[in-house]
C-alpha positions as CSV (number, residue, x, y, z in Angstrom):
1,M,0.0,0.0,0.0
2,Q,1.3,3.4,-1.0
3,K,0.2,6.7,0.6
4,D,1.2,10.3,-0.1
5,V,2.3,11.6,3.2
6,S,3.0,15.1,1.9
7,L,-0.7,15.8,2.3
8,P,-2.3,15.9,5.8
9,P,-5.0,13.4,6.6
10,K,-8.5,14.7,6.5
11,H,-9.4,13.4,9.9
12,P,-7.1,12.9,12.8
13,P,-7.2,9.5,14.5
14,P,-9.5,9.4,17.5
15,S,-6.6,8.7,19.9
16,S,-4.9,11.9,18.7
17,L,-8.1,13.9,19.1
18,R,-8.4,12.7,22.7
19,L,-4.7,13.6,23.4
20,F,-4.9,17.1,22.0
21,A,-8.3,17.7,23.7
22,S,-6.8,16.8,27.1
23,L,-3.6,18.8,26.5
24,F,-5.5,22.0,25.5
25,Q,-8.4,21.3,27.8
26,V,-11.0,21.6,25.0
27,T,-13.4,19.1,23.4
28,P,-12.4,16.7,20.7
29,A,-14.9,18.5,18.3
30,T,-12.9,21.7,18.8
31,I,-9.7,20.0,17.9
32,S,-11.3,18.5,14.8
33,S,-12.5,21.9,13.7
34,L,-9.1,23.5,14.3
35,W,-7.5,20.6,12.3
36,N,-9.8,21.2,9.3
37,L,-8.9,24.9,9.4
38,L,-5.1,24.6,10.0
39,R,-4.1,21.2,8.8
40,F,-2.2,22.3,5.7
41,E,-0.2,25.0,7.6
42,V,0.6,22.6,10.5
43,W,1.6,19.7,8.2
44,S,4.0,21.9,6.2
45,S,5.5,23.7,9.2
46,P,9.1,22.9,10.1
47,K,10.0,21.0,13.3
48,A,10.2,23.1,16.4
49,S,13.6,24.5,17.0
50,T,13.3,24.9,20.7
51,A,13.2,22.0,23.2
52,A,10.1,21.4,25.3
53,S,10.2,22.7,28.8
54,E,10.1,20.4,31.8
55,A,6.5,21.5,32.5
56,E,5.5,20.7,28.9
57,V,7.1,17.3,29.0
58,K,5.4,16.5,32.3
59,A,2.0,17.6,30.9
60,Y,2.4,15.6,27.8
61,N,3.6,12.5,29.6
62,K,0.8,12.6,32.1
63,V,-1.9,12.8,29.4
64,A,-0.3,10.5,26.9
65,L,0.5,7.8,29.4
66,D,-3.0,7.9,30.9
67,L,-4.6,7.6,27.5
68,G,-2.1,5.2,26.1
69,T,-2.2,7.4,23.0
70,C,1.2,6.8,21.7
71,E,0.5,3.1,21.3
72,F,-2.2,3.7,18.7
73,L,-0.8,6.6,16.7
74,S,-1.0,6.1,13.0
75,H,2.3,6.4,11.1
76,S,0.8,8.9,8.7
77,F,0.1,11.3,11.6
78,R,3.6,11.2,12.8
79,S,4.7,14.5,11.2
80,L,2.4,16.6,13.3
81,F,3.8,14.9,16.5
82,D,7.3,15.5,15.3
83,I,6.5,19.2,15.2
84,L,5.2,19.1,18.8
85,R,8.2,17.1,19.8
86,P,6.6,14.1,21.5
87,S,9.7,12.0,20.7
88,L,10.1,11.5,24.4
89,L,7.4,8.9,24.1
90,T,7.4,7.8,20.4
91,S,10.1,6.1,18.4
92,Y,9.7,5.3,14.6
93,P,12.1,4.1,11.9
94,P,13.8,7.1,10.2
95,T,12.2,6.3,6.8
96,R,8.8,5.8,5.4
97,V,10.0,3.9,2.3
98,C,12.2,0.9,1.7
99,M,15.9,1.8,1.6
100,S,16.9,-1.1,-0.7
101,K,17.4,0.2,-4.2
102,D,16.6,-3.2,-5.7
103,C,13.2,-3.3,-4.0
104,T,10.0,-2.3,-5.9
105,A,8.9,-0.3,-2.8
106,H,12.0,1.9,-2.9
107,R,11.4,5.6,-3.6
108,A,13.8,8.5,-4.1
109,S,11.8,10.7,-1.8
110,D,10.1,10.1,1.6
111,T,6.8,11.7,0.6
112,T,5.2,8.5,-0.5
113,R,4.9,5.9,2.2
114,T,5.5,2.3,1.2
115,L,6.2,0.7,4.6
116,T,3.2,-0.7,6.4
117,D,2.1,-3.1,9.1
118,P,3.3,-1.1,12.2
119,R,4.2,-3.0,15.3
120,T,4.4,-1.1,18.6
121,H,5.6,-2.1,22.0
122,K,6.7,-0.4,25.2
123,A,10.3,0.3,25.9
124,R,12.6,2.6,27.9
125,L,15.0,5.2,26.6
126,F,18.0,6.3,28.7
127,T,19.3,9.8,27.8
128,L,22.1,12.0,29.0
129,R,20.1,15.2,29.3
130,E,16.5,14.1,29.9
131,G,17.0,11.1,32.1
132,A,15.2,7.8,31.8
133,L,12.1,8.0,29.7
134,P,9.2,5.6,28.9
135,I,8.7,5.3,25.2
136,Y,6.7,3.4,22.6
137,T,8.8,2.1,19.7
138,T,7.3,1.2,16.4
139,S,8.7,-0.9,13.5
140,L,7.5,-0.9,9.9
141,Y,7.4,-3.6,7.3
142,C,8.1,-3.7,3.6
143,R,5.8,-6.2,1.9
144,A,7.9,-6.2,-1.3
145,C,11.3,-7.4,0.1
146,H,10.1,-8.6,3.5
147,R,12.3,-6.3,5.5
148,R,11.2,-4.9,8.8
149,Y,12.6,-1.5,9.7
150,H,13.2,-0.6,13.4
151,R,14.3,2.6,15.0
152,S,17.9,1.4,15.2
153,Y,18.1,1.2,11.4
154,S,19.7,4.7,11.6
155,V,21.6,4.8,14.9
156,Q,21.1,7.8,17.2
157,N,19.5,5.9,20.1
158,V,21.2,2.5,20.2
159,N,18.8,-0.4,20.5
160,I,20.4,-2.4,23.3
161,S,17.6,-4.9,23.6
162,Q,14.0,-5.2,22.6
163,H,12.8,-2.9,25.4
164,C,15.9,-0.8,26.0
165,F,17.4,2.2,24.1
166,I,20.4,4.3,25.1
167,S,21.2,7.6,23.5
168,S,24.6,8.0,21.7
169,D,25.7,10.8,24.0
170,L,25.0,8.8,27.1
171,L,27.0,5.9,25.6
172,E,29.9,8.2,24.9
173,F,29.7,9.5,28.5
174,S,29.8,5.9,29.7
175,A,32.8,5.0,27.5
176,V,34.7,8.1,28.7
177,S,33.9,7.2,32.3
178,K,35.2,3.7,31.9
179,T,38.4,4.8,30.2
180,Q,39.2,7.9,32.2
181,E,37.8,6.9,35.6
182,V,38.2,3.1,35.3
183,L,34.5,3.0,36.3
184,S,33.0,-0.5,36.8
185,L,29.7,-1.5,35.2
186,T,28.0,-1.5,38.6
187,N,29.2,2.1,39.4
188,C,28.2,3.3,35.9
189,S,24.7,2.1,36.4
190,R,24.5,3.4,39.9
191,K,25.9,6.8,38.9
192,Y,23.3,7.2,36.2
193,S,20.3,5.9,38.3
194,R,21.1,8.2,41.2
195,S,21.9,11.4,39.3
196,I,21.6,11.8,35.5
197,G,18.6,9.4,35.1
198,L,16.7,10.7,38.1
199,L,14.4,13.7,37.6
200,N,15.0,16.3,40.4
201,A,18.0,14.3,41.6
202,S,19.3,17.2,43.7
203,V,16.1,17.2,45.7
204,L,15.6,13.4,46.0
205,N,19.2,12.8,47.1
206,N,19.1,15.6,49.7
207,L,15.7,15.4,51.3
208,T,16.6,17.2,54.5
209,A,17.9,20.2,52.7
210,H,14.9,20.3,50.2
211,M,12.0,19.1,52.4
212,D,9.6,21.9,51.2
213,T,10.4,21.2,47.6
214,F,10.1,17.5,48.2
215,Q,6.6,17.9,49.6
216,A,5.6,19.8,46.5
217,Y,7.1,17.1,44.3
218,L,5.1,14.4,46.1
219,S,1.8,16.4,45.7
220,S,2.3,16.7,42.0
221,K,3.6,13.2,41.4
222,T,1.3,10.9,39.4
223,N,1.0,7.1,39.7
224,F,3.1,5.7,36.9
225,H,3.6,2.1,36.1
226,W,5.7,0.7,33.2
227,Q,6.2,-2.9,32.2
228,S,10.0,-2.7,32.7
229,S,12.2,-1.1,35.3
230,M,13.4,2.4,34.6
231,Q,16.7,1.5,36.2
232,L,19.8,1.3,34.0
233,L,21.1,-2.2,34.5
234,Q,24.8,-3.4,34.3
235,T,24.0,-5.6,31.3
236,D,22.6,-2.6,29.5
237,V,25.8,-0.6,30.1
238,L,28.0,-3.5,29.0
239,N,26.0,-4.3,25.8
240,G,25.6,-0.6,25.1
241,F,29.4,-0.1,25.4
242,F,30.1,-3.0,23.0
243,L,27.5,-2.0,20.4
244,Y,28.5,1.6,20.5
245,S,32.2,0.7,20.1
246,L,31.5,-1.6,17.2
247,L,29.4,1.0,15.4
248,L,32.1,3.5,15.7
249,D,34.7,1.0,14.6
250,H,32.8,0.1,11.5
251,A,32.1,3.7,10.8
252,E,35.8,4.4,10.8
253,Q,36.5,1.4,8.6
254,R,33.6,2.4,6.2
255,S,32.3,-1.2,6.6
256,T,29.1,-2.9,7.6
257,R,28.5,-6.0,9.7
258,V,25.4,-8.3,9.9
259,L,24.7,-9.7,13.4
260,D,23.0,-13.1,13.9
261,H,19.4,-12.2,14.5
262,N,18.6,-15.7,15.9
263,A,21.5,-15.9,18.4
264,P,20.3,-17.3,21.7
265,S,21.7,-14.3,23.6
266,Q,23.3,-10.9,23.1
267,K,26.6,-12.3,24.2
268,D,26.5,-15.0,21.5
269,R,25.5,-12.4,19.0
270,L,28.3,-10.0,19.7
271,Q,31.1,-12.4,20.6
272,P,32.2,-13.3,17.0
273,V,32.2,-9.6,16.0
274,L,34.2,-8.6,19.0
275,Q,36.7,-11.3,18.4
276,A,37.1,-10.3,14.8
277,R,37.6,-6.7,15.8
278,N,40.2,-7.6,18.5
279,A,42.1,-9.8,16.0
280,R,42.2,-6.9,13.5
281,M,43.5,-4.5,16.2
282,E,46.4,-6.7,17.1
283,G,49.7,-5.2,15.9
284,F,49.1,-2.9,12.9
285,G,45.5,-2.4,13.8
286,L,46.4,0.1,16.5
287,E,46.6,3.6,15.2
288,E,49.9,4.5,16.9
289,Y,51.5,1.1,16.2
290,T,54.0,2.4,13.7
291,H,54.7,5.5,15.7
292,A,58.3,5.9,16.9
293,C,60.1,8.7,18.8
294,N,62.9,9.1,21.4
295,L,60.3,8.8,24.2
296,C,58.9,5.5,23.0
297,Y,62.2,3.6,23.0
298,I,66.0,4.2,23.0
299,V,68.3,2.9,20.3
300,F,72.0,2.7,21.1
301,L,75.2,0.8,20.2
302,D,76.2,-2.1,22.4
303,D,79.7,-3.1,23.3
304,E,79.9,-5.1,20.1
305,G,78.8,-2.2,17.9
306,N,75.3,-3.5,17.2
307,L,72.2,-1.4,17.3
308,V,70.1,-2.3,20.3
309,K,66.6,-1.1,21.2
310,I,65.2,-0.7,24.7
311,Q,61.5,-0.3,24.9
312,A,59.4,-0.1,28.1
313,A,56.2,-2.1,28.5
314,A,53.6,-0.8,30.9
315,C,50.9,-3.1,32.3
316,N,48.6,-3.3,35.3
317,G,46.1,-5.8,36.8
318,H,43.8,-5.3,33.9
319,T,46.3,-6.3,31.3
320,T,47.9,-9.2,33.1
321,G,46.3,-12.3,34.5
322,H,43.4,-12.4,32.0
323,P,41.5,-15.7,32.5
324,C,42.4,-18.1,29.7
325,C,42.5,-21.8,29.0
326,A,45.0,-23.7,31.2
327,V,46.4,-25.5,28.2
328,H,49.5,-23.6,27.2
329,G,49.2,-21.7,23.9
330,C,45.4,-22.3,23.6
331,K,43.7,-19.2,22.3
332,E,40.1,-20.4,22.5
333,P,38.2,-18.2,25.0
334,L,36.6,-19.6,28.1
335,L,32.8,-19.9,28.1
336,T,32.8,-18.3,31.6
337,L,35.5,-16.6,33.5
338,R,35.2,-19.2,36.3
339,Q,36.1,-22.1,34.1
340,R,39.6,-23.6,33.9
341,F,39.5,-25.0,30.4
342,C,37.9,-23.9,27.1
343,A,35.2,-25.9,25.5
344,T,37.7,-28.0,23.4
345,H,39.8,-28.9,26.5
346,T,37.0,-29.2,29.0
347,Y,37.6,-33.0,29.2
348,L,40.9,-32.2,31.1
349,N,38.7,-31.3,34.1
350,N,38.5,-35.1,34.7
351,I,42.3,-35.6,34.4
352,C,44.7,-35.3,37.3
353,A,45.9,-31.7,37.8
354,V,49.5,-32.7,38.2
355,T,51.5,-32.1,35.0
356,D,52.3,-35.1,32.9
357,C,49.8,-37.3,34.8
358,Q,47.0,-38.6,32.6
359,L,45.2,-40.7,35.2
360,P,41.5,-39.8,36.0
361,I,40.7,-37.8,39.1
362,E,38.9,-39.3,42.1
363,S,35.6,-38.1,43.4
364,R,35.7,-34.6,45.1
365,H,39.4,-34.2,44.2
366,L,41.5,-32.6,41.5
367,T,44.1,-35.3,41.5
368,C,44.3,-39.1,41.0
369,G,44.7,-41.6,43.8
370,S,48.5,-41.3,43.9
371,P,49.6,-40.4,47.5
372,D,52.3,-38.0,46.2
373,H,49.7,-36.1,44.1
374,R,47.2,-36.0,46.9
375,V,49.9,-34.3,49.2
376,L,50.3,-31.6,46.6
377,E,46.6,-31.0,46.4
378,N,46.2,-30.8,50.2
379,A,49.1,-28.4,50.4
380,Y,47.6,-26.2,47.7
381,F,44.2,-25.9,49.5
382,Q,45.5,-25.7,53.0
383,Q,43.5,-22.7,54.4
384,G,45.5,-19.6,55.2
385,K,48.9,-21.2,55.5
386,A,51.0,-18.1,56.0
387,L,48.2,-16.0,57.6
388,S,47.4,-18.7,60.2
389,R,51.0,-18.9,61.3
390,L,51.2,-15.1,61.7
391,R,48.0,-15.1,63.8
392,K,49.3,-17.9,66.0
393,C,52.6,-16.0,66.6
394,L,50.6,-12.8,67.3
395,N,48.3,-14.6,69.8
396,N,51.4,-16.0,71.6
397,T,52.9,-12.6,72.0
398,P,52.9,-11.6,75.8
399,G,50.4,-8.8,76.5
400,H,48.5,-9.1,73.3
401,S,44.7,-9.1,73.3
402,Q,42.9,-10.0,70.1
403,G,39.5,-8.3,69.5
404,K,36.4,-9.9,68.2
405,D,36.7,-8.3,64.8
406,S,40.4,-9.0,64.4
């Protein structure tokens, strides 16, 4: 089905009439009359250049959420809502036509809509400047080539999961926080949930100092329920960081990558792409790999007249001791960080832990039945060998009294 969206609809959808009537405190008939009078001017007007005020956002959210209006908006009526900036609650694909040039539904202009069959569901959008927002997200379908277009087709708000979007500026903030502050995933989510993502955070985090303001806030607060939590989770931060970094990497390389849509989890979907990126970054993939100066390393003549290079290597706890397969030289990643062997060598968990011993382990042990090997295992797991000796010496010291919490 094709529809010319350059012309306004003759009649607004009933849900839109109810929304505008509630916002402007008039009857739906009044809104319908105003629409018949001004629809061409409104439809051709440019988008608003000024952001909505906090009071306007609150008023819109209250009415739209109570009515459930955004869930039933027709796609052809979207332009008017773009002008009034309700994007805090609605999310559509960035196109009305199929983008594939080989498709019969492709059009050079966006004035004729060829995408149909909208599907809408609730989601949440985490932003840097407007906090955590409840939204409705809609996807559109091309009946010619059987593609479905989602909001993440053109990435501004990254689609982390089916019900979670994170704005690009917030992902950039999280990436900088992780690199500059070495901020953990837990602290990233806590930092957002307790400050940036919380409306009136300065009041809610300091109730004693803002008691009068807090009472006014409670009196104006509406009962709001959403199907998913408005808290930014650790998994959202991690998946967002990976997706955002991969998008930037492919943008720099002028390349594209197709992810497995049917992967059982986001981890399985991203892992091969991340591994390919890391393999490409080894050696010459690093931007400064070929850089050389007198600060990077020193070249001098040794006693035999040969040129020798001295280069420093800096590392910390994050770059040493990475969990890997216990088989020397194996590069296959572990399925979980708690495992000792990769999937290929997992059978070695049933083999004696002593090097060069190929006998099977005994129940509840990591070694075979050899007494010599059992002595090694018991010594390895002896609880607090050095610490227990120090405590014993400390307790035997004359005049020492050990507290309960020592």
